[in-house]
C-alpha positions in Angstrom: 5.3 -2.0 -8.4 5.4 0.8 -5.8 4.9 3.2 -8.6 1.9 1.6 -10.2 0.1 1.1 -7.2 0.6 4.5 -6.3 -1.0 5.1 -9.5 -3.8 3.2 -9.3 -4.5 4.0 -5.6 -5.2 8.0 -7.3 -7.7 6.0 -9.8 -9.0 4.1 -7.1 -10.1 6.9 -5.0 -11.2 8.9 -7.8 -13.8 6.1 -9.2 -15.0 5.6 -5.5 -15.2 9.1 -4.5 -17.2 9.8 -7.8 -19.6 6.7 -7.3 -20.1 7.1 -3.6 -18.4 10.1 -1.8 -20.4 12.6 0.2 -18.0 13.4 3.2 -15.4 15.9 2.3 -12.4 16.1 3.4 -9.2 18.7 2.9 -11.3 21.4 1.6 -8.6 23.6 1.4 -6.2 21.4 -0.4 -8.1 19.5 -3.2 -11.6 20.5 -3.0 -13.4 17.2 -4.3 -11.6 14.7 -2.0 -13.9 12.6 0.2 -13.6 10.3 3.0 -15.6 7.5 0.9 -13.0 8.0 -2.1 -10.2 7.9 0.3 -11.2 4.5 2.2 -12.2 3.1 -1.0 -9.1 3.8 -2.8 -6.9 2.3 0.2 -9.2 -0.9 0.1 -8.7 -1.4 -3.1 -5.2 -0.6 -3.6 -4.7 -2.9 -0.8 -6.5 -5.8 -2.1 -4.6 -5.5 -5.6 -1.3 -5.4 -3.8 -2.3 -8.8 -1.9 -3.3 -10.4 -4.8 -0.8 -9.3 -7.7 2.2 -9.0 -5.2 3.5 -12.9 -4.9 3.0 -12.7 -8.9 5.3 -9.7 -9.2 7.8 -10.1 -6.4 10.0 -12.7 -6.4 9.2 -15.8 -3.8 11.7 -15.5 -1.1 11.7 -11.3 -1.1 12.3 -9.4 1.9 9.8 -7.6 0.2 6.9 -10.3 0.3 4.6 -10.4 3.7 1.9 -11.9 4.5 -1.0 -10.2 7.1 0.1 -12.5 9.9 3.8 -11.2 9.2 3.4 -7.8 10.6 4.3 -7.2 14.3 0.6 -5.6 14.8 -1.4 -8.4 13.5 1.5 -11.5 14.4 1.8 -12.0 18.3 5.4 -12.9 17.8 8.1 -10.7 17.1 9.0 -10.1 13.3 11.8 -8.0 11.4 10.1 -5.8 9.7 13.7 -4.4 7.7 16.2 -7.1 6.9 19.4 -5.9 5.9 21.0 -7.7 3.2 25.4 -7.6 3.4 26.7 -4.8 1.4 30.0 -5.0 -0.3 32.8 -3.5 1.7 33.8 0.2 0.3 37.6 1.0 0.5 38.1 4.1 2.2 
């Protein structure tokens, strides 16, 4: 899922940058990167992840969060990293 979203983020940034891009950013590293492409890619990728995520990640998985579960949005403390018990490794 992460690899697919990373690739789609690159595509979304390219598409929105070509359509709406005017403000150049990081021209030394990549001369065609635009602020509009960056923002558009992030918005479209986040939207796709929120729509497709519940269908691709099994219910009850520790990777499945809603917006209210994140500590910056929710007023209640939430564990972000859930540790699953590992098998003991003989020494």
